[in-house]
N, C-alpha and C positions, 0 to 999 in steps of 0.2 A: 231125689225120687219122691214124688207125691202120690201116695197110695190113697184110694178112696176109703172113707170111714165106713166100717162095717158094724152096724148096731149089734149083730149077733155075737161079736167078740166080747161084749160087756155082759156080765152076769147080773141081770136085773130081775127082781121079783116079777112073777107073771103079771101082777096088777100094774106094773110100770113099763111093760113092753110097749114099744112105739106103735101107734096106729098107722095105717096106711090108707090110701085112696084106691078103691077098686075101679074097674073099667067104667062103671056107671057114674063115677064121681062121688060115690058115697064113702064116708069115713068108716073104716073097718078096723076094729081092734084086733091085734095079733095075739092077744092074751087068750089062752085056751079056755074054753067054756065046758063045763060039765054037762052031763045029759040033762036036758030040759032047762038048762040055765040060760036065761036071757037077760040082757042089760037094757034098761030103759035109755033111750037116746038122750034125754035131758039130764040123766044122772051120770053118764059116762065122763063128761068133761069135769064135773064136780069131783067125781071119784078119782080121776086122773090127778087133779091138782092136790086133793087130800093125800093121795098116795105119795106124790112127790115131796110134799111138805113133811110127811111122816118119815120118809126115807132120809131126807136131809137132817131131820131131828135125830134120828138114830145114828147117823154118821157123826154128828156133833157130839152126842153122848159117848160114843165109842172113843172118839178122839180125846175127850175130857178124861175118861177112865184110863186111857193109855198114859196121858200126861201125869195123872195122879200116881199111877203105878211106877212111872219113871222117877217121880219126885220122892216116893216112899221107898224106893229100892226094890220093889217087887219085880221089876223088869229092868234089864240093862240094855235092851235092844233099841238104841236110839233110832235106827233105820226104820223099824216098824212104826214107832211113834210118829216120826216125821211123815211117813207115807199116810198114816191115818189123818194127821192134821191137814195135809195137802188135799186129800180126798174130800174131807169135810169142807174145807175152804172153797174148793172148786165147785162142789155141789151147791153150796150156799150162793156163790157168785152166779151160777147158772139159774138158780131159783129167782134171784133178784132181777136178772135180765128178763126172765119170762114175765115176772110181775111188771116190770117197766114196759114191756111190749104190750101186755094186756091193758095197762093204764092208757098207753098211747092210743090203742085201738078204741077203747071206751070213749076217750075224749074226742076222737075223730067222729065217732058215731053221734055224740052229743052235738057237735058242730054241724053235722049234716041235717039234724032234726030241727035246728034253730033257724 
């Protein structure tokens, strides 16, 4: 059984919510905005990437702390440590794939200009 991926199932911080494209074709962030809060179009992509890198870094640090806790005997729950390690690894792999796709797109643009 192949179920569609529902981004709402994942507990992402508001700054990491996935943007979507509205009827006019404009990119719209699904992150809630406070009263009077606007986001500059040129900063939104930069902020999204910075937020993703920060989130991956946090996951890596949490996994490292869990491993240290297991090694020192502070925790005996190997299952939780393994889950944190896998989450950090998957997030890092995703970040690298995004980076690779961005580099491919940049190189394609450079070729078109030449």
